[in-house]
C-alpha positions as CSV (number, residue, x, y, z in Angstrom):
1,M,55.5,15.4,-26.4
2,K,53.9,18.5,-27.7
3,I,53.8,19.0,-31.4
4,D,53.5,22.5,-32.7
5,L,51.0,22.5,-35.5
6,P,50.8,25.3,-38.0
7,E,47.9,27.8,-37.6
8,P,45.3,27.4,-40.3
9,A,45.6,30.0,-43.0
10,P,43.1,32.8,-43.2
11,R,40.2,32.0,-45.4
12,E,41.0,34.5,-48.1
13,D,44.6,33.2,-48.3
14,R,43.4,29.6,-48.6
15,L,41.1,30.6,-51.5
16,A,44.0,32.2,-53.3
17,R,46.1,29.1,-53.0
18,H,45.8,25.6,-54.5
19,L,42.7,23.8,-53.2
20,F,43.8,20.5,-51.6
21,V,42.0,17.7,-53.4
22,G,42.0,13.9,-53.4
23,A,44.7,13.8,-56.1
24,D,47.0,15.5,-53.6
25,V,46.8,12.6,-51.2
26,D,49.9,10.5,-52.0
27,E,50.5,6.8,-51.3
28,Q,52.5,7.5,-48.1
29,T,49.7,9.7,-46.7
30,L,47.1,7.1,-47.6
31,E,49.0,4.4,-45.8
32,E,49.6,6.5,-42.7
33,V,45.9,7.3,-42.5
34,R,45.1,3.6,-42.8
35,Q,47.4,2.8,-39.9
36,V,46.1,5.6,-37.7
37,L,42.5,4.4,-38.1
38,L,43.4,0.8,-37.7
39,Q,45.5,1.3,-34.5
40,K,43.3,4.0,-32.8
41,R,39.8,2.7,-33.9
42,Q,40.4,-0.8,-35.2
43,F,38.8,0.6,-38.4
44,D,40.1,-1.1,-41.6
45,L,39.9,1.0,-44.7
46,G,40.8,-2.0,-46.9
47,M,37.2,-2.3,-48.0
48,Y,36.9,1.2,-49.5
49,K,38.0,2.4,-52.9
50,D,41.2,4.4,-52.8
51,A,39.6,7.3,-54.7
52,C,36.9,7.5,-52.1
53,I,39.4,7.5,-49.3
54,R,41.5,10.2,-50.9
55,R,38.5,12.5,-51.3
56,R,37.4,12.1,-47.7
57,I,40.9,12.7,-46.4
58,A,41.2,15.8,-48.6
59,G,37.9,17.0,-47.3
60,R,39.1,16.9,-43.7
61,V,42.4,18.6,-44.7
62,R,40.5,21.4,-46.2
63,A,38.0,21.5,-43.2
64,R,41.0,22.0,-40.8
65,G,42.5,24.8,-43.0
66,F,45.7,23.0,-44.0
67,Q,47.5,23.1,-47.3
68,Q,49.6,20.0,-46.8
69,A,48.9,16.4,-45.8
70,R,51.8,16.3,-43.5
71,A,50.4,18.9,-41.2
72,Y,47.1,17.0,-41.1
73,L,48.8,13.8,-40.3
74,D,50.6,15.5,-37.3
75,L,47.1,16.6,-36.1
76,L,45.8,13.1,-36.4
77,A,48.6,11.9,-34.2
78,V,47.5,14.0,-31.2
79,D,43.8,14.9,-31.7
80,E,41.4,12.0,-30.9
81,E,38.4,14.1,-31.9
82,E,39.8,14.6,-35.4
83,V,40.4,10.8,-35.7
84,T,36.7,10.4,-34.9
85,A,35.8,13.1,-37.4
86,L,37.8,11.4,-40.1
87,M,36.3,8.0,-39.4
88,S,32.8,9.5,-39.6
89,A,33.7,11.2,-42.9
90,M,34.6,7.8,-44.3
91,T,31.3,6.2,-43.5
92,I,28.5,8.8,-43.2
93,H,26.3,9.7,-46.2
94,V,23.6,12.3,-46.0
95,S,20.2,10.8,-46.0
96,Q,16.5,11.6,-45.5
97,F,13.4,9.8,-44.5
98,F,12.0,7.9,-47.5
99,R,15.0,8.8,-49.6
100,N,14.1,8.0,-53.2
101,P,10.3,7.9,-52.5
102,S,9.5,5.8,-55.5
103,T,11.5,2.9,-54.0
104,F,9.3,3.1,-50.9
105,D,6.2,3.3,-53.1
106,V,7.1,0.0,-54.6
107,L,7.8,-1.5,-51.2
108,R,4.5,-0.2,-49.9
109,E,2.3,-1.1,-52.8
110,E,3.8,-4.4,-54.0
111,V,6.6,-5.9,-52.0
112,V,5.8,-5.7,-48.3
113,P,2.1,-6.7,-48.5
114,E,3.0,-9.8,-50.5
115,M,5.8,-10.6,-47.9
116,F,3.3,-10.5,-45.1
117,R,0.8,-12.7,-47.0
118,R,3.6,-15.2,-47.8
119,L,4.8,-15.3,-44.2
120,R,1.3,-15.9,-42.9
121,R,0.8,-18.8,-45.4
122,E,4.0,-20.3,-44.1
123,G,2.8,-20.0,-40.5
124,Q,5.3,-17.2,-39.5
125,R,4.2,-14.1,-37.6
126,E,7.2,-11.8,-38.0
127,L,8.7,-9.9,-40.9
128,R,12.4,-9.3,-40.2
129,V,14.3,-6.4,-41.8
130,W,18.0,-5.7,-41.9
131,S,19.1,-2.1,-42.8
132,V,22.8,-2.1,-43.7
133,G,24.8,1.1,-43.4
134,C,22.0,2.8,-41.6
135,A,24.0,6.0,-40.7
136,G,21.7,8.4,-38.8
137,G,18.8,6.0,-38.7
138,E,16.6,7.7,-41.4
139,E,16.3,4.5,-43.4
140,P,15.3,2.0,-40.7
141,Y,12.9,4.5,-39.1
142,S,11.4,5.0,-42.6
143,V,10.9,1.3,-42.8
144,A,9.2,1.3,-39.3
145,L,6.8,4.1,-40.5
146,L,6.0,2.0,-43.6
147,M,5.5,-1.2,-41.6
148,E,3.1,0.6,-39.2
149,Q,0.8,1.3,-42.1
150,L,1.0,-2.3,-43.5
151,V,1.4,-4.8,-40.7
152,P,-1.7,-7.1,-40.5
153,P,-3.4,-8.1,-37.3
154,R,-1.6,-10.8,-35.3
155,M,1.6,-10.1,-37.3
156,R,4.6,-8.1,-36.3
157,Y,7.9,-6.8,-37.6
158,S,11.4,-6.2,-36.3
159,I,14.3,-4.1,-37.7
160,L,18.0,-4.6,-37.2
161,A,19.9,-1.5,-38.3
162,C,23.7,-1.7,-38.6
163,D,26.6,0.7,-39.3
164,I,30.3,0.5,-38.8
165,T,30.6,3.8,-36.8
166,P,29.5,3.7,-33.1
167,V,29.2,7.5,-32.8
168,V,26.7,7.5,-35.7
169,L,24.6,4.8,-34.1
170,E,24.5,6.8,-30.8
171,K,22.8,9.6,-32.7
172,A,20.5,7.3,-34.5
173,R,19.2,5.8,-31.2
174,E,18.2,9.3,-30.1
175,G,15.8,9.5,-33.0
176,L,16.2,13.3,-33.3
177,F,16.2,15.0,-36.7
178,D,16.3,18.4,-38.4
179,G,13.2,19.4,-40.3
180,P,14.8,19.0,-43.8
181,R,15.4,15.3,-43.1
182,L,11.6,14.8,-42.9
183,T,10.8,16.5,-46.3
184,H,9.3,13.3,-47.7
185,V,7.3,12.3,-44.5
186,P,3.6,13.1,-45.0
187,D,2.2,15.5,-42.4
188,E,-0.1,12.9,-41.1
189,L,2.7,10.5,-40.3
190,R,4.9,13.2,-38.9
191,D,2.1,14.5,-36.5
192,R,1.3,10.9,-35.4
193,H,4.8,9.6,-34.8
194,F,7.0,12.6,-34.1
195,S,7.1,15.4,-31.5
196,L,8.8,18.8,-32.0
197,E,11.6,19.5,-29.5
198,E,13.4,22.8,-29.7
199,G,13.0,23.0,-33.5
200,R,13.9,19.4,-34.2
201,W,11.7,16.3,-34.6
202,R,12.0,13.3,-32.4
203,I,10.4,10.0,-33.5
204,N,8.3,8.5,-30.7
205,E,9.5,5.9,-28.3
206,R,7.3,3.1,-29.6
207,L,8.9,3.2,-33.1
208,R,12.3,3.7,-31.7
209,S,11.8,0.4,-29.8
210,K,11.1,-1.4,-33.1
211,V,14.6,-0.7,-34.3
212,K,17.7,-2.4,-32.8
213,F,21.0,-0.6,-33.7
214,C,24.3,-2.4,-33.7
215,T,27.9,-2.0,-34.9
216,H,28.6,-4.2,-37.8
217,N,31.2,-4.5,-40.6
218,V,29.4,-6.0,-43.6
219,L,32.6,-7.4,-45.0
220,S,34.1,-9.1,-42.0
221,D,31.2,-9.8,-39.6
222,E,28.7,-12.6,-39.9
223,P,25.6,-11.5,-41.8
224,Y,22.2,-11.4,-40.1
225,S,20.9,-14.7,-41.2
226,E,17.3,-14.3,-40.2
227,A,16.3,-11.4,-42.4
228,D,13.4,-11.5,-44.9
229,L,14.2,-8.1,-46.3
230,I,17.6,-6.5,-46.7
231,L,18.1,-2.8,-47.5
232,C,21.7,-2.0,-48.5
233,R,21.4,1.3,-50.4
234,N,24.3,3.5,-51.3
235,V,26.9,1.4,-49.5
236,L,28.3,-0.8,-52.2
237,I,29.3,2.1,-54.3
238,Y,32.2,2.8,-51.9
239,F,33.5,-0.7,-52.2
240,S,35.8,-2.3,-54.8
241,R,34.2,-4.7,-57.3
242,P,35.5,-7.8,-55.6
243,D,34.2,-6.7,-52.2
244,Q,30.9,-5.8,-53.7
245,A,30.6,-9.3,-55.0
246,R,31.6,-10.7,-51.6
247,V,28.9,-8.7,-49.8
248,L,26.2,-9.7,-52.3
249,E,27.1,-13.3,-51.9
250,R,26.7,-12.9,-48.2
251,F,23.3,-11.4,-48.6
252,A,22.2,-14.2,-51.0
253,A,23.4,-16.8,-48.4
254,A,21.5,-15.0,-45.6
255,L,18.1,-14.5,-47.3
256,P,15.5,-17.3,-47.5
257,E,13.8,-18.2,-50.8
258,N,11.8,-15.2,-52.0
259,G,13.6,-12.9,-49.6
260,V,14.0,-9.4,-50.8
261,L,17.1,-7.3,-51.4
262,V,17.0,-3.6,-52.1
263,L,20.1,-1.8,-53.4
264,G,20.8,1.9,-54.2
265,R,20.0,3.5,-57.6
266,A,23.7,3.4,-58.7
267,E,24.2,-0.2,-57.6
268,T,23.4,-3.6,-59.1
269,L,24.2,-7.3,-58.7
270,S,27.6,-8.7,-59.5
271,G,29.5,-12.0,-59.4
272,S,27.5,-15.1,-58.5
273,S,24.7,-13.1,-57.0
274,R,23.3,-12.6,-60.6
275,E,22.3,-16.2,-60.5
276,Q,20.8,-16.1,-57.1
277,F,18.3,-13.3,-57.5
278,T,15.6,-12.3,-59.9
279,V,14.8,-8.7,-60.8
280,H,11.5,-7.5,-59.4
281,N,11.9,-3.8,-60.3
282,P,15.0,-2.8,-62.2
283,A,14.6,1.0,-61.8
284,E,14.3,0.7,-58.0
285,R,16.9,-2.1,-57.7
286,I,14.6,-4.5,-55.9
287,F,15.5,-8.2,-56.2
288,F,13.9,-11.5,-55.0
289,K,16.0,-14.4,-53.9
290,R,15.6,-17.4,-56.2
291,G,14.5,-20.8,-55.0
292,C,16.9,-23.8,-55.6
293,A,14.7,-25.1,-58.4
294,E,15.1,-21.8,-60.3
295,R,18.9,-21.8,-60.5
């Protein structure tokens, strides 16, 4: 059955009218969107804060030129590409290589060298990293660039990078980025590990091979239990407080003694995780997993 959708209003008319915002997304619209994403993509919005969901829906309503949620819901019912666009809007955050450079400075100068030394003392040869909510791949590839500078002889590293959105992971695997994403990459590293292709930068195959990308829901799927270092930056801010606590408890259970957790600048420990980690650097939100004797 064909549904006649209203034509988007001309831009000048839209600007003269009320701007559709998150507060305009009522409970019925919210629930219908939840059901669409659950039925069409098996994507459960239950983990996200309602305010965040409303803002993302409103953004897509505006992007398609509609003034009412009903017209947008009719579009979702028939347009699979828009369903994908909405799902991506719910999960994607804009990133850069070495986002928050001072965090990577602490990892480079203090944390990672000591992790390699500890692993060597314990007879282990591999430092395993888990990047949670990796989006376009800037974070895990940044970690790979960092590791290349620090990995000692006869040691190695591996990186598991996860996100909930498959289409985002497909782009991340390509390793192709616009110039502004590399703002914080030193020229020496850029020239050594990237090649310029039609105005965009592609990270070399060797580093791409160091990162394994996979679809993963941090709330419902089993955590990666072999990680020594977990980066989960700017992900928890979208979750409710109970769900934040659940995720942090999962991280604590997954990490070994002295394992490292890195959160985003606006995030911190909550629930029982406060007893399971010590603070290494409060400004950069870097935490060490406590040993049993320390609790």
